[in-house]
C-alpha positions in Angstrom: 0.1 0.0 -0.2 1.0 3.5 -0.7 -0.1 7.0 0.8 0.8 10.2 -1.3 -0.5 13.5 -0.2 -0.3 16.7 -2.3 -0.2 19.7 -0.4 -1.0 22.9 -2.6 1.3 25.5 -1.8 1.1 28.8 -0.7 1.4 31.1 -4.2 4.6 32.6 -3.7 6.4 29.5 -3.0 7.3 26.0 -4.4 4.2 24.7 -6.5 3.2 22.3 -4.0 4.7 20.1 -0.9 4.6 16.0 -2.1 4.4 13.7 0.8 4.3 10.3 0.2 4.9 6.7 2.3 4.6 3.4 1.2 4.9 0.2 2.6 8.3 -1.2 3.6 9.3 -5.1 3.9 9.5 -5.0 7.7 6.8 -2.0 8.0 3.3 -1.1 7.0 1.6 2.3 6.2 -0.6 1.7 8.7 2.0 1.4 11.2 3.3 5.0 10.5 -0.1 6.6 11.0 1.3 8.9 13.8 4.5 10.1 11.7 1.9 10.8 8.5 -0.1 12.8 10.9 2.9 14.7 12.3 4.2 15.4 8.9 0.8 16.4 7.5 0.7 19.1 10.6 4.1 20.4 9.9 3.3 21.0 6.3 0.4 23.1 7.1 2.5 24.9 9.8 5.2 25.6 7.2 2.1 27.2 4.4 0.5 29.3 7.6 4.1 30.6 8.1 4.6 31.5 4.5 1.5 33.1 4.2 2.1 35.3 7.5 5.3 36.4 6.5 3.6 37.2 3.0 1.3 39.7 4.8 3.3 40.9 6.7 6.0 41.7 4.3 3.1 43.5 2.4 1.9 45.4 5.7 5.0 46.5 5.9 5.7 47.9 2.2 2.1 49.7 2.1 3.3 51.0 5.7 6.4 52.5 4.2 4.6 53.6 0.9 1.8 55.7 3.3 4.3 57.0 5.6 6.7 58.2 2.0 3.4 59.8 0.7 2.4 61.6 3.9 6.3 62.6 4.1 6.1 64.5 0.8 2.4 65.5 1.3 3.6 67.5 4.3 7.1 68.8 2.5 5.0 70.0 -0.5 2.4 71.6 1.8 5.2 73.4 4.3 6.7 74.7 1.0 3.6 75.7 -0.3 2.7 77.6 2.7 5.7 79.3 2.8 5.9 80.7 -0.8 2.1 82.2 -0.8 3.3 84.1 2.8 6.0 85.7 0.7 8.8 83.5 2.4 9.9 82.1 -0.7 13.7 81.8 0.4 14.7 84.4 -1.7 15.8 87.4 0.2 
């Protein structure tokens, strides 16, 4: 008997994780169910971590972009206010 399991991977990683177990001459797959269950849980944990890492990095990129936009707007607004009030830097 053989058990093959293909786990769809997170879209930013390898295409899939393939896990396979076969009967050995001295051991049946049924005798290794605990090991198989552990491997499945660990594969799920890896996928969860990949997803969380992706969203953390995405949130960080968006935050940095917002901060840069905010700083740019603040600098543009400040320089515009100075020029409207006659403080254009030309003395």
